[in-house]
N, CA, C, O and the ligand as a Tripos MOL2 file, in Angstrom:
@<TRIPOS>MOLECULE
protein
  237   235    60     0     0
PROTEIN
NO_CHARGES

@<TRIPOS>ATOM
      1 N          47.7270  -13.8020   88.2910 N.3       1 MET1
      2 CA         46.4860  -13.2290   88.8240 C.3       1 MET1
      3 C          46.0170  -12.0790   87.9330 C.2       1 MET1
      4 O          46.7980  -11.2120   87.5410 O.2       1 MET1
      5 N          44.7400  -12.1000   87.6320 N.am      2 ASP2
      6 CA         44.1650  -11.0590   86.7780 C.3       2 ASP2
      7 C          43.7200   -9.9020   87.6720 C.2       2 ASP2
      8 O          42.6160   -9.9060   88.2160 O.2       2 ASP2
      9 N          44.5880   -8.9300   87.8080 N.am      3 ILE3
     10 CA         44.2920   -7.8220   88.7180 C.3       3 ILE3
     11 C          43.0910   -7.0200   88.2340 C.2       3 ILE3
     12 O          42.2580   -6.5850   89.0290 O.2       3 ILE3
     13 N          43.0150   -6.8310   86.9180 N.am      4 ASP4
     14 CA         41.9270   -6.0090   86.3930 C.3       4 ASP4
     15 C          40.5780   -6.6240   86.7030 C.2       4 ASP4
     16 O          39.6430   -5.9260   87.0950 O.2       4 ASP4
     17 N          40.4770   -7.9570   86.5230 N.am      5 ARG5
     18 CA         39.2170   -8.6160   86.7970 C.3       5 ARG5
     19 C          38.9360   -8.5870   88.3060 C.2       5 ARG5
     20 O          37.7850   -8.4520   88.7200 O.2       5 ARG5
     21 N          39.9800   -8.7130   89.1180 N.am      6 GLY6
     22 CA         39.7950   -8.6730   90.5620 C.3       6 GLY6
     23 C          39.2420   -7.3310   90.9990 C.2       6 GLY6
     24 O          38.4010   -7.2680   91.8950 O.2       6 GLY6
     25 N          39.7020   -6.2680   90.3790 N.am      7 CYS7
     26 CA         39.2160   -4.9450   90.7290 C.3       7 CYS7
     27 C          37.7500   -4.7970   90.3790 C.2       7 CYS7
     28 O          36.9720   -4.2370   91.1510 O.2       7 CYS7
     29 N          37.3770   -5.2950   89.2220 N.am      8 ARG8
     30 CA         35.9910   -5.1060   88.7930 C.3       8 ARG8
     31 C          35.0240   -5.8900   89.6610 C.2       8 ARG8
     32 O          33.8660   -5.5000   89.8060 O.2       8 ARG8
     33 N          35.4860   -6.9940   90.2400 N.am      9 SER9
     34 CA         34.5830   -7.8400   91.0190 C.3       9 SER9
     35 C          34.4610   -7.3390   92.4620 C.2       9 SER9
     36 O          33.6430   -7.8420   93.2320 O.2       9 SER9
     37 N          35.2710   -6.3580   92.8170 N.am     10 LYS10
     38 CA         35.2270   -5.8680   94.1920 C.3      10 LYS10
     39 C          34.7020   -4.4380   94.2250 C.2      10 LYS10
     40 O          34.6310   -3.7470   93.2090 O.2      10 LYS10
     41 N          34.3470   -4.0340   95.4100 N.am     11 LEU11
     42 CA         33.8880   -2.6660   95.5870 C.3      11 LEU11
     43 C          35.0860   -1.7480   95.7210 C.2      11 LEU11
     44 O          36.0700   -2.0780   96.3840 O.2      11 LEU11
     45 N          34.9920   -0.6070   95.0910 N.am     12 ALA12
     46 CA         36.0590    0.3800   95.2260 C.3      12 ALA12
     47 C          35.4760    1.6580   95.7990 C.2      12 ALA12
     48 O          34.3570    2.0530   95.4730 O.2      12 ALA12
     49 N          36.2530    2.2940   96.6570 N.am     13 PHE13
     50 CA         35.7690    3.4950   97.3220 C.3      13 PHE13
     51 C          36.7870    4.6210   97.1800 C.2      13 PHE13
     52 O          37.9970    4.3930   97.1600 O.2      13 PHE13
     53 N          36.2830    5.8010   97.0850 N.am     14 PHE14
     54 CA         37.1640    6.9530   97.0490 C.3      14 PHE14
     55 C          37.4650    7.4320   98.4660 C.2      14 PHE14
     56 O          38.5450    7.9520   98.7470 O.2      14 PHE14
     57 N          36.5020    7.2480   99.3390 N.am     15 LEU15
     58 CA         36.6720    7.7130  100.7100 C.3      15 LEU15
     59 C          36.9390    6.5430  101.6440 C.2      15 LEU15
     60 O          36.1690    5.5840  101.6910 O.2      15 LEU15
     61 N          38.0300    6.6300  102.3800 N.am     16 LYS16
     62 CA         38.3930    5.5370  103.2730 C.3      16 LYS16
     63 C          37.3540    5.3600  104.3750 C.2      16 LYS16
     64 O          37.0680    4.2370  104.7880 O.2      16 LYS16
     65 N          36.7900    6.4720  104.8510 N.am     17 ALA17
     66 CA         35.7930    6.3760  105.9120 C.3      17 ALA17
     67 C          34.5730    5.5880  105.4380 C.2      17 ALA17
     68 O          34.0010    4.7960  106.1880 O.2      17 ALA17
     69 N          34.1850    5.8150  104.1920 N.am     18 GLU18
     70 CA         33.0340    5.1040  103.6510 C.3      18 GLU18
     71 C          33.3550    3.6120  103.5110 C.2      18 GLU18
     72 O          32.5300    2.7590  103.8360 O.2      18 GLU18
     73 N          34.5440    3.3140  103.0310 N.am     19 ALA19
     74 CA         34.9450    1.9190  102.8610 C.3      19 ALA19
     75 C          34.9530    1.1940  104.2050 C.2      19 ALA19
     76 O          34.5420    0.0380  104.3080 O.2      19 ALA19
     77 N          35.4240    1.8920  105.2190 N.am     20 LYS20
     78 CA         35.4880    1.2980  106.5430 C.3      20 LYS20
     79 C          34.0920    0.9700  107.0560 C.2      20 LYS20
     80 O          33.8540   -0.0800  107.6530 O.2      20 LYS20
     81 N          33.1700    1.9100  106.8020 N.am     21 ARG21
     82 CA         31.7970    1.7160  107.2530 C.3      21 ARG21
     83 C          31.1780    0.5010  106.5600 C.2      21 ARG21
     84 O          30.4950   -0.3070  107.1890 O.2      21 ARG21
     85 N          31.4240    0.3890  105.2750 N.am     22 VAL22
     86 CA         30.8680   -0.7360  104.5130 C.3      22 VAL22
     87 C          31.4550   -2.0560  104.9930 C.2      22 VAL22
     88 O          30.7390   -3.0480  105.1320 O.2      22 VAL22
     89 N          32.7620   -2.0660  105.2470 N.am     23 ALA23
     90 CA         33.4120   -3.2980  105.7050 C.3      23 ALA23
     91 C          32.8340   -3.7360  107.0410 C.2      23 ALA23
     92 O          32.5820   -4.9220  107.2560 O.2      23 ALA23
     93 N          32.6240   -2.7740  107.9410 N.am     24 GLN24
     94 CA         32.0720   -3.1090  109.2530 C.3      24 GLN24
     95 C          30.6440   -3.6110  109.1280 C.2      24 GLN24
     96 O          30.2380   -4.5440  109.8210 O.2      24 GLN24
     97 N          29.8790   -2.9790  108.2290 N.am     25 GLY25
     98 CA         28.4980   -3.4000  108.0260 C.3      25 GLY25
     99 C          28.4140   -4.8090  107.4560 C.2      25 GLY25
    100 O          27.5560   -5.5980  107.8530 O.2      25 GLY25
    101 N          29.3040   -5.1180  106.5260 N.am     26 MET26
    102 CA         29.3010   -6.4540  105.9230 C.3      26 MET26
    103 C          29.7110   -7.4960  106.9530 C.2      26 MET26
    104 O          29.1690   -8.6010  106.9700 O.2      26 MET26
    105 N          30.6680   -7.1480  107.8160 N.am     27 SER27
    106 CA         31.1070   -8.0750  108.8570 C.3      27 SER27
    107 C          29.9610   -8.3720  109.8120 C.2      27 SER27
    108 O          29.7490   -9.5140  110.2210 O.2      27 SER27
    109 N          29.2230   -7.3160  110.1600 N.am     28 ARG28
    110 CA         28.0900   -7.4930  111.0710 C.3      28 ARG28
    111 C          27.0200   -8.3650  110.4380 C.2      28 ARG28
    112 O          26.4620   -9.2450  111.0940 O.2      28 ARG28
    113 N          26.7340   -8.1250  109.1720 N.am     29 ARG29
    114 CA         25.6760   -8.8710  108.4900 C.3      29 ARG29
    115 C          26.0190  -10.3400  108.3200 C.2      29 ARG29
    116 O          25.1650  -11.2090  108.4990 O.2      29 ARG29
    117 N          27.2580  -10.6150  107.9770 N.am     30 THR30
    118 CA         27.6440  -11.9840  107.6490 C.3      30 THR30
    119 C          28.2780  -12.7150  108.8130 C.2      30 THR30
    120 O          28.3530  -13.9440  108.8050 O.2      30 THR30
    121 N          28.7420  -11.9700  109.8260 N.am     31 GLY31
    122 CA         29.4200  -12.6030  110.9430 C.3      31 GLY31
    123 C          30.8210  -13.0530  110.5780 C.2      31 GLY31
    124 O          31.4600  -13.7920  111.3270 O.2      31 GLY31
    125 N          31.2990  -12.6040  109.4220 N.am     32 GLU32
    126 CA         32.6410  -12.9750  108.9870 C.3      32 GLU32
    127 C          33.4770  -11.7080  108.8430 C.2      32 GLU32
    128 O          32.9430  -10.6270  108.5950 O.2      32 GLU32
    129 N          34.7800  -11.8470  108.9980 N.am     33 PRO33
    130 CA         35.6410  -10.6640  108.9190 C.3      33 PRO33
    131 C          35.8180  -10.1680  107.4920 C.2      33 PRO33
    132 O          36.0890  -10.9450  106.5770 O.2      33 PRO33
    133 N          35.6610   -8.8650  107.3220 N.am     34 PHE34
    134 CA         35.9700   -8.2420  106.0440 C.3      34 PHE34
    135 C          37.0980   -7.2460  106.2680 C.2      34 PHE34
    136 O          37.1940   -6.6050  107.3150 O.2      34 PHE34
    137 N          37.9330   -7.1380  105.2690 N.am     35 HIS35
    138 CA         39.1020   -6.2790  105.4220 C.3      35 HIS35
    139 C          39.0880   -5.1600  104.4080 C.2      35 HIS35
    140 O          38.5430   -5.2740  103.3090 O.2      35 HIS35
    141 N          39.7010   -4.0920  104.8170 N.am     36 LEU36
    142 CA         39.8420   -2.9330  103.9490 C.3      36 LEU36
    143 C          41.2940   -2.8540  103.5090 C.2      36 LEU36
    144 O          42.1990   -2.8910  104.3430 O.2      36 LEU36
    145 N          41.5220   -2.7450  102.2130 N.am     37 TYR37
    146 CA         42.9120   -2.6370  101.7770 C.3      37 TYR37
    147 C          43.0290   -1.7350  100.5700 C.2      37 TYR37
    148 O          42.1020   -1.6080   99.7700 O.2      37 TYR37
    149 N          44.1740   -1.1190  100.4570 N.am     38 ARG38
    150 CA         44.4510   -0.2360   99.3350 C.3      38 ARG38
    151 C          44.9650   -1.0740   98.1750 C.2      38 ARG38
    152 O          45.9520   -1.8010   98.2970 O.2      38 ARG38
    153 N          44.2730   -0.9550   97.0480 N.am     39 CYS39
    154 CA         44.6400   -1.7480   95.8800 C.3      39 CYS39
    155 C          45.7600   -1.0550   95.0990 C.2      39 CYS39
    156 O          45.6300    0.1130   94.7330 O.2      39 CYS39
    157 N          46.8550   -1.7700   94.8450 N.am     40 PRO40
    158 CA         47.9620   -1.1760   94.1040 C.3      40 PRO40
    159 C          47.6560   -1.0170   92.6210 C.2      40 PRO40
    160 O          48.3350   -0.2670   91.9200 O.2      40 PRO40
    161 N          46.6370   -1.7210   92.1460 N.am     41 ALA41
    162 CA         46.3180   -1.6750   90.7210 C.3      41 ALA41
    163 C          45.4810   -0.4470   90.3680 C.2      41 ALA41
    164 O          45.7840    0.2530   89.4020 O.2      41 ALA41
    165 N          44.4370   -0.1840   91.1410 N.am     42 CYS42
    166 CA         43.5430    0.9240   90.8060 C.3      42 CYS42
    167 C          43.6490    2.0570   91.8300 C.2      42 CYS42
    168 O          43.0750    3.1300   91.6470 O.2      42 CYS42
    169 N          44.3950    1.7990   92.9140 N.am     43 ARG43
    170 CA         44.6590    2.8190   93.9400 C.3      43 ARG43
    171 C          43.4140    3.2590   94.7000 C.2      43 ARG43
    172 O          43.3790    4.3350   95.2970 O.2      43 ARG43
    173 N          42.4090    2.4180   94.6670 N.am     44 HIS44
    174 CA         41.2300    2.6860   95.4840 C.3      44 HIS44
    175 C          41.2330    1.7110   96.6490 C.2      44 HIS44
    176 O          42.0100    0.7570   96.6800 O.2      44 HIS44
    177 N          40.3560    1.9660   97.5990 N.am     45 ASP45
    178 CA         40.2100    1.0340   98.7070 C.3      45 ASP45
    179 C          39.2010   -0.0310   98.3160 C.2      45 ASP45
    180 O          38.1280    0.2780   97.7980 O.2      45 ASP45
    181 N          39.5520   -1.2880   98.5680 N.am     46 HIS46
    182 CA         38.6350   -2.3880   98.3150 C.3      46 HIS46
    183 C          38.2390   -3.0140   99.6410 C.2      46 HIS46
    184 O          39.0000   -3.0050  100.6090 O.2      46 HIS46
    185 N          37.0360   -3.5550   99.6610 N.am     47 VAL47
    186 CA         36.6010   -4.3400  100.8020 C.3      47 VAL47
    187 C          36.5710   -5.7890  100.3500 C.2      47 VAL47
    188 O          35.8680   -6.1370   99.4010 O.2      47 VAL47
    189 N          37.3310   -6.6260  101.0270 N.am     48 GLY48
    190 CA         37.3980   -8.0270  100.6250 C.3      48 GLY48
    191 C          37.3000   -8.9610  101.8100 C.2      48 GLY48
    192 O          37.5690   -8.5920  102.9530 O.2      48 GLY48
    193 N          36.9060  -10.1820  101.5010 N.am     49 HIS49
    194 CA         36.8200  -11.2050  102.5210 C.3      49 HIS49
    195 C          38.1950  -11.4740  103.1250 C.2      49 HIS49
    196 O          38.3600  -11.5450  104.3430 O.2      49 HIS49
    197 N          39.1560  -11.6180  102.2520 N.am     50 VAL50
    198 CA         40.5190  -11.9230  102.6830 C.3      50 VAL50
    199 C          41.4540  -10.9390  101.9930 C.2      50 VAL50
    200 O          41.3020  -10.6450  100.8070 O.2      50 VAL50
    201 N          42.4090  -10.4450  102.7400 N.am     51 VAL51
    202 CA         43.3830   -9.5390  102.1540 C.3      51 VAL51
    203 C          44.4020  -10.3430  101.3580 C.2      51 VAL51
    204 O          45.0310  -11.2480  101.9070 O.2      51 VAL51
    205 N          44.5780  -10.0340  100.0820 N.am     52 PRO52
    206 CA         45.5700  -10.7450   99.2740 C.3      52 PRO52
    207 C          46.9500  -10.6650   99.9240 C.2      52 PRO52
    208 O          47.3450   -9.6180  100.4370 O.2      52 PRO52
    209 N          47.6750  -11.7780   99.8960 N.am     53 GLU53
    210 CA         48.9380  -11.8660  100.6180 C.3      53 GLU53
    211 C          49.9480  -10.7780  100.2570 C.2      53 GLU53
    212 O          50.5660  -10.2110  101.1580 O.2      53 GLU53
    213 N          50.1360  -10.4660   98.9830 N.am     54 PRO54
    214 CA         51.1270   -9.4080   98.6480 C.3      54 PRO54
    215 C          50.7840   -8.0840   99.2920 C.2      54 PRO54
    216 O          51.6740   -7.3300   99.6850 O.2      54 PRO54
    217 N          49.4860   -7.7930   99.4030 N.am     55 ILE55
    218 CA         49.0620   -6.5360  100.0100 C.3      55 ILE55
    219 C          49.2180   -6.6030  101.5130 C.2      55 ILE55
    220 O          49.6060   -5.6210  102.1470 O.2      55 ILE55
    221 N          48.9190   -7.7540  102.0840 N.am     56 ARG56
    222 CA         49.0310   -7.9120  103.5240 C.3      56 ARG56
    223 C          50.4940   -7.7830  103.9550 C.2      56 ARG56
    224 O          50.7870   -7.1920  104.9940 O.2      56 ARG56
    225 N          51.3930   -8.3260  103.1710 N.am     57 LEU57
    226 CA         52.8080   -8.2680  103.5200 C.3      57 LEU57
    227 C          53.3430   -6.8540  103.3690 C.2      57 LEU57
    228 O          54.2680   -6.4600  104.0790 O.2      57 LEU57
    229 N          52.7650   -6.0820  102.4400 N.am     58 ALA58
    230 CA         53.2640   -4.7340  102.1880 C.3      58 ALA58
    231 C          52.7110   -3.7350  103.1970 C.2      58 ALA58
    232 O          53.2880   -2.6650  103.3900 O.2      58 ALA58
    233 N          51.5990   -4.0760  103.8430 N.am     59 ALA59
    234 CA         50.9450   -3.1420  104.7550 C.3      59 ALA59
    235 C          51.7720   -2.8760  106.0060 C.2      59 ALA59
    236 O          51.3520   -2.1080  106.8720 O.2      59 ALA59
    237 ZN         41.6880   -2.3730   92.5120 Zn       60 ZN60
@<TRIPOS>BOND
     1     1     2 1
     2     2     3 1
     3     3     4 2
     4     3     5 am
     5     5     6 1
     6     6     7 1
     7     7     8 2
     8     7     9 am
     9     9    10 1
    10    10    11 1
    11    11    12 2
    12    11    13 am
    13    13    14 1
    14    14    15 1
    15    15    16 2
    16    15    17 am
    17    17    18 1
    18    18    19 1
    19    19    20 2
    20    19    21 am
    21    21    22 1
    22    22    23 1
    23    23    24 2
    24    23    25 am
    25    25    26 1
    26    26    27 1
    27    27    28 2
    28    27    29 am
    29    29    30 1
    30    30    31 1
    31    31    32 2
    32    31    33 am
    33    33    34 1
    34    34    35 1
    35    35    36 2
    36    35    37 am
    37    37    38 1
    38    38    39 1
    39    39    40 2
    40    39    41 am
    41    41    42 1
    42    42    43 1
    43    43    44 2
    44    43    45 am
    45    45    46 1
    46    46    47 1
    47    47    48 2
    48    47    49 am
    49    49    50 1
    50    50    51 1
    51    51    52 2
    52    51    53 am
    53    53    54 1
    54    54    55 1
    55    55    56 2
    56    55    57 am
    57    57    58 1
    58    58    59 1
    59    59    60 2
    60    59    61 am
    61    61    62 1
    62    62    63 1
    63    63    64 2
    64    63    65 am
    65    65    66 1
    66    66    67 1
    67    67    68 2
    68    67    69 am
    69    69    70 1
    70    70    71 1
    71    71    72 2
    72    71    73 am
    73    73    74 1
    74    74    75 1
    75    75    76 2
    76    75    77 am
    77    77    78 1
    78    78    79 1
    79    79    80 2
    80    79    81 am
    81    81    82 1
    82    82    83 1
    83    83    84 2
    84    83    85 am
    85    85    86 1
    86    86    87 1
    87    87    88 2
    88    87    89 am
    89    89    90 1
    90    90    91 1
    91    91    92 2
    92    91    93 am
    93    93    94 1
    94    94    95 1
    95    95    96 2
    96    95    97 am
    97    97    98 1
    98    98    99 1
    99    99   100 2
   100    99   101 am
   101   101   102 1
   102   102   103 1
   103   103   104 2
   104   103   105 am
   105   105   106 1
   106   106   107 1
   107   107   108 2
   108   107   109 am
   109   109   110 1
   110   110   111 1
   111   111   112 2
   112   111   113 am
   113   113   114 1
   114   114   115 1
   115   115   116 2
   116   115   117 am
   117   117   118 1
   118   118   119 1
   119   119   120 2
   120   119   121 am
   121   121   122 1
   122   122   123 1
   123   123   124 2
   124   123   125 am
   125   125   126 1
   126   126   127 1
   127   127   128 2
   128   127   129 am
   129   129   130 1
   130   130   131 1
   131   131   132 2
   132   131   133 am
   133   133   134 1
   134   134   135 1
   135   135   136 2
   136   135   137 am
   137   137   138 1
   138   138   139 1
   139   139   140 2
   140   139   141 am
   141   141   142 1
   142   142   143 1
   143   143   144 2
   144   143   145 am
   145   145   146 1
   146   146   147 1
   147   147   148 2
   148   147   149 am
   149   149   150 1
   150   150   151 1
   151   151   152 2
   152   151   153 am
   153   153   154 1
   154   154   155 1
   155   155   156 2
   156   155   157 am
   157   157   158 1
   158   158   159 1
   159   159   160 2
   160   159   161 am
   161   161   162 1
   162   162   163 1
   163   163   164 2
   164   163   165 am
   165   165   166 1
   166   166   167 1
   167   167   168 2
   168   167   169 am
   169   169   170 1
   170   170   171 1
   171   171   172 2
   172   171   173 am
   173   173   174 1
   174   174   175 1
   175   175   176 2
   176   175   177 am
   177   177   178 1
   178   178   179 1
   179   179   180 2
   180   179   181 am
   181   181   182 1
   182   182   183 1
   183   183   184 2
   184   183   185 am
   185   185   186 1
   186   186   187 1
   187   187   188 2
   188   187   189 am
   189   189   190 1
   190   190   191 1
   191   191   192 2
   192   191   193 am
   193   193   194 1
   194   194   195 1
   195   195   196 2
   196   195   197 am
   197   197   198 1
   198   198   199 1
   199   199   200 2
   200   199   201 am
   201   201   202 1
   202   202   203 1
   203   203   204 2
   204   203   205 am
   205   205   206 1
   206   206   207 1
   207   207   208 2
   208   207   209 am
   209   209   210 1
   210   210   211 1
   211   211   212 2
   212   211   213 am
   213   213   214 1
   214   214   215 1
   215   215   216 2
   216   215   217 am
   217   217   218 1
   218   218   219 1
   219   219   220 2
   220   219   221 am
   221   221   222 1
   222   222   223 1
   223   223   224 2
   224   223   225 am
   225   225   226 1
   226   226   227 1
   227   227   228 2
   228   227   229 am
   229   229   230 1
   230   230   231 1
   231   231   232 2
   232   231   233 am
   233   233   234 1
   234   234   235 1
   235   235   236 2
@<TRIPOS>SUBSTRUCTURE
     1 MET1         2 RESIDUE 1 A MET
     2 ASP2         6 RESIDUE 1 A ASP
     3 ILE3        10 RESIDUE 1 A ILE
     4 ASP4        14 RESIDUE 1 A ASP
     5 ARG5        18 RESIDUE 1 A ARG
     6 GLY6        22 RESIDUE 1 A GLY
     7 CYS7        26 RESIDUE 1 A CYS
     8 ARG8        30 RESIDUE 1 A ARG
     9 SER9        34 RESIDUE 1 A SER
    10 LYS10       38 RESIDUE 1 A LYS
    11 LEU11       42 RESIDUE 1 A LEU
    12 ALA12       46 RESIDUE 1 A ALA
    13 PHE13       50 RESIDUE 1 A PHE
    14 PHE14       54 RESIDUE 1 A PHE
    15 LEU15       58 RESIDUE 1 A LEU
    16 LYS16       62 RESIDUE 1 A LYS
    17 ALA17       66 RESIDUE 1 A ALA
    18 GLU18       70 RESIDUE 1 A GLU
    19 ALA19       74 RESIDUE 1 A ALA
    20 LYS20       78 RESIDUE 1 A LYS
    21 ARG21       82 RESIDUE 1 A ARG
    22 VAL22       86 RESIDUE 1 A VAL
    23 ALA23       90 RESIDUE 1 A ALA
    24 GLN24       94 RESIDUE 1 A GLN
    25 GLY25       98 RESIDUE 1 A GLY
    26 MET26      102 RESIDUE 1 A MET
    27 SER27      106 RESIDUE 1 A SER
    28 ARG28      110 RESIDUE 1 A ARG
    29 ARG29      114 RESIDUE 1 A ARG
    30 THR30      118 RESIDUE 1 A THR
    31 GLY31      122 RESIDUE 1 A GLY
    32 GLU32      126 RESIDUE 1 A GLU
    33 PRO33      130 RESIDUE 1 A PRO
    34 PHE34      134 RESIDUE 1 A PHE
    35 HIS35      138 RESIDUE 1 A HIS
    36 LEU36      142 RESIDUE 1 A LEU
    37 TYR37      146 RESIDUE 1 A TYR
    38 ARG38      150 RESIDUE 1 A ARG
    39 CYS39      154 RESIDUE 1 A CYS
    40 PRO40      158 RESIDUE 1 A PRO
    41 ALA41      162 RESIDUE 1 A ALA
    42 CYS42      166 RESIDUE 1 A CYS
    43 ARG43      170 RESIDUE 1 A ARG
    44 HIS44      174 RESIDUE 1 A HIS
    45 ASP45      178 RESIDUE 1 A ASP
    46 HIS46      182 RESIDUE 1 A HIS
    47 VAL47      186 RESIDUE 1 A VAL
    48 GLY48      190 RESIDUE 1 A GLY
    49 HIS49      194 RESIDUE 1 A HIS
    50 VAL50      198 RESIDUE 1 A VAL
    51 VAL51      202 RESIDUE 1 A VAL
    52 PRO52      206 RESIDUE 1 A PRO
    53 GLU53      210 RESIDUE 1 A GLU
    54 PRO54      214 RESIDUE 1 A PRO
    55 ILE55      218 RESIDUE 1 A ILE
    56 ARG56      222 RESIDUE 1 A ARG
    57 LEU57      226 RESIDUE 1 A LEU
    58 ALA58      230 RESIDUE 1 A ALA
    59 ALA59      234 RESIDUE 1 A ALA
    60 ZN60       237 GROUP 0 **** ****
């Protein structure tokens, strides 16, 4: 898995509160669940459609 490319294609946030707000807004707009997770590669919070399994297991 190309972690660097994955980071660039996703949104990164410095503030967890902001990331949470964006995730909730995207879920409302699309009607699909979005998740907030801490990226081990760049150490920022990402909002993604699906939480990558290694991160989900570590949470
Ligand atoms: Zn990242």
